[in-house]
N, C-alpha and C positions, 0 to 999 in steps of 0.2 A: 748349643751355642747360639747366641743372638747374632745373626749375620750383620745387623746394623753396627754392632760393636766392631766387627772385623773391618767394615767399610770405614768407620771413623779412624781406626788404627792406621789403615793405609793412607788416609788423607793427612794425618799427622806426620807420617814418615815422608810423604811426597812434598808436603809444604814446608818441611823443615822445623816443625814445632807446633805447639798447641795454639799459640797466638795467631800465626798465619793461617792455620787450618780453621780456626774459629772465624776469622774474617772471611775466608773463602766460602765457608758453609753457612755463614750468618747464624751461628748458634753460639751460646755462651761458652767461654773457655772452660768454666767449671763443669759444664755438662760433658764436654769432650773428655776431660780428665777423668771424670767419674766413669764414663762408658769404657774407656781403655783400661782403667783399673779393674773394672768388672770383668773384662775379657781376660786379663792376667790372672785374676782369681779363679775364673772358670778353668783355665788351662793349667794353673798351678805353676806357672813360670813367670819370670820377669822378661817382658818384651822390649822395654825401653829403659835407657839410662837417662835420668833426669838430673840436670843441674840448674842453677839459677838462670843460665843463658843458653844452654845447648841441650837438645834432645837427640839422642842417637839410639840406634837399635843395638840390642845385645846380639850375640852370635845366633842364638835360637830365634830372636826377634827378626833378624834379617832373613832367615830361612822361612819363617812364618809369613813375612811380608811378601816374598817372592811367590809363594804358593797362593796366598790370598789374592794378590794382584792378578794372577792367572785366572782364578775363579771369577773375579769381578769382570775381567775382560770377557769371559764366557757369557756372563749374564748380559753384558752390553751387546755382544754379538747376537744373542737371542732376541733382545729387544729390537735391534736394527732389522733383523729378518722380519719380525712381525710388522714393524712400521712400514717397511718397504711393501709388504703384501697388501697392507691396508691404505697405502699412499698417504700416510700421516707424517708429514715432516714438520716437526715443531721442536722448540727448545731455545737455548741461549748459546750464542757463539761469541767468544772473546778474542779479539784480534789486536795484536801489537804491531805498530808501524812507526816510521819516522813522521815528523810533522809535515815534511814536503810530500811524502807519499799520501798522507791523509788529504792534503789540500789540493793536489794536482792529479790524483789518480782515483783514490777510493771515494772521493766526493761524488763521482759519477756512478761508480760501480755499486756501492752499498745501497743507495736508494732504490736502484733497479732490482737488486736482490731481494730487498724487503717487500717490494711490490709483488714480486713473483712468489714470495713465500710468506704469506700473511701471518702464519703462526710461529715464525722464527724471529727472535730478538737478537740484535747485535750490540755488543759492548766494544767500542773502539778505544784503544789506549794509544794516543798519539804522543810520542816522546822520542827524542834523539838519544835517550839513554837505553842501553842494552838491558833487557829484563830477563829474569829467570823464569822460563815458561812454566816449569813445574811448580815452583814455590809461589809464583804470582798468579796461578790459576789461569794461564793463557792457553787458548786452544791452538792458535796459529800465529806466527810472527812472519813479517815480510822484511827481509834483510838484504841490503846491498853490501857486497864485499869484493875486494880486489883479489885477495888470496883465498886459498882453499880454507873453508871453515874447519876448525879443529874437530877431530873425531869425538863423538859424544853419543848419548843414547837417543838423540833426536833424529827424526826422519827429516831429510833434506831433499827438497824437490826444486830443481833448477827451472826457472821460468823463462828468463831472457837475458841477453846482454844489453846494457843500457849505455849509450854513448853520451859523454859530456862534451860540450863545446864551449868555446870562448865567444862572448857576446859583448857588444857595446852599442851606443846610439850611432845613427848615421852622422851626426855632427862630430862625435868623437872620432869616428873612422876617418874623417877628412884630415885629421892631424897625424894620422899614422902613415909611415912609409908604405909605398905600394908593394913592397917586397912580401913574398910568401915565406920568408925565413923567420923562424921563431925568435932569433936574436933581435929583430926589430922591435920586440915588445919589452926589451930589457928595462927594468926599473919603472915601467909604467904603473900607475895606481891600480891596485887589484881590489876587487870586491869578492870576499872569500866567505864560503859557507863553513861555519864552525869556528874553532879556535885556530888562529894562524900559528905557523911555526916561527921560531925566533928569526930565522933567515928564510923567509918564505920563497917558494919557487913554484912556477907552473911546470908540471910534468906532462909533456906532450908526446904524441906518437902519430906517425903518418901511416898511410895505407901500405907502404912498403916495409913497415916494421922498424923504421928509424925512430929514435927517441931523442928528446931534447929537454934540458932543464933550463928554465928561464927565470932569473931572479926578478922579483917584483916588490913594489912597495905596497903594503896592505893599507889601503885607505879606509876600508870598512870591512869588519868581520861580523857576521850575524848568523844565528841559527835559523833565520826566517828567509826563505827564498823570495818571497814577495818583496821584502825590503831591498834585497840585492837587485832584483829586477828594476825596481823603481829608481834606485841609485844609478844603475846603468843607463836607463832611459834619460836620466837627468845629466848624462855626460860626465859622471863623476869618476869613471874608470871602466875597467874591463872585468866582466864577471864570468866565472866558470860555473856552468849550471847544466843539469840534464837537458838533453835536446828537446824532449817533449814538453818540458815546463815552459819553454820560451816560444813555442809554436804560434800562439795567438799574437804575440808581439812582433814576431818575424813576419807573419802574414799581414799585420797592420802597418808594417814599415817603421815601427818605433824602435826595434832592435835589429841588428844585422850580425851575421856570424863573422868573427875575426879568424884569419888563417883557415879558410875552408878545407884545406888539405890535411889539417891536423885535428886530432881529438885531445881533449883534456882529461882522459880517463875512460875506461870501458868496464865498469864493474858488473859482476854477475848479480842478478836479483834472484833470490831463493826464498822458498817457503820453508819454515821450520815448524815441526810439530812434535809433540811428545810421541815416543815410539810405543804405541799401544794398538793392538788389533781390535776389531769390532767397533769402528767409529760410528757414532750416532748419525742418523740420517741428516739432521740439520747441519752438522759439521761437515759431512761428506758433500752436501749440496753447496755449502759455502766454498769449500776447497775447489770443487769443480768450477764454480763461478769465477774464482780468482785465476785459475789456470786458463780459462777460456777468454776472459776479458782483459786481464792486465797486459799481456803481450801486444795486442793491438793499440792500447793506450800509449805504451812506450814507443811504438812505431809511428805514432801520430795518425792512426787510422780511425780514432774515435774522438 
């Protein structure tokens, strides 16, 4: 049996079809189809059920996939051991993250990583859309979430808790009551990340565990944190943003924190990775870099 045929079969299964696997491997779809068909002829069984839209494994194809995936993992582990012994860290790492994470955290970390690892290439996919790691060929995703992530076959590594605060310009702050009660912000113009709810509210919490919901008028909604910061600096309203994102403006005095005793959310930041043993050295080095350097960035120490 040609082991390359087995590898191609695993890629088709993991990517969810021939077209996606063809794009990930950068080889023609017709070649993939021919190699998988050649594998089926060698084994004398049908491994995949093909329709015009969907490719699924047969029962025996699913069993063959699990066994082959284990074998490929073993080869990868062997390669990792050799590369560690010879100190050869090279390859391509694909990382998925939000636009804000790319602009305000990874913009510092990735260049340093590339300088330290000259034979490693990084493909960054910055999008606020949740992507399928396996089908889209992503090695690691950085995700912020308030609730526990659903159980899946992905490895989940918790990095840090990230506080969000309310910010406005010093001039706008002069128009606010001196009270530290959330109700003093009722119906003030809000500068909101993402799509606003029909009846939007700030969901706040204090250090004692008390919570408050404050209705507000959405003046600006955007997927771009830089736009929201500039609107807040222009005294157009109050923005809820991650604390580390606004540190330069707070230090410069162009933004101030509103209701210092309250937070506007405290999501968990996690790394998500496909659950596969025997990770390649380039991937392991990148993961170690993220675990080491992201928490200080969130804490405002870098």
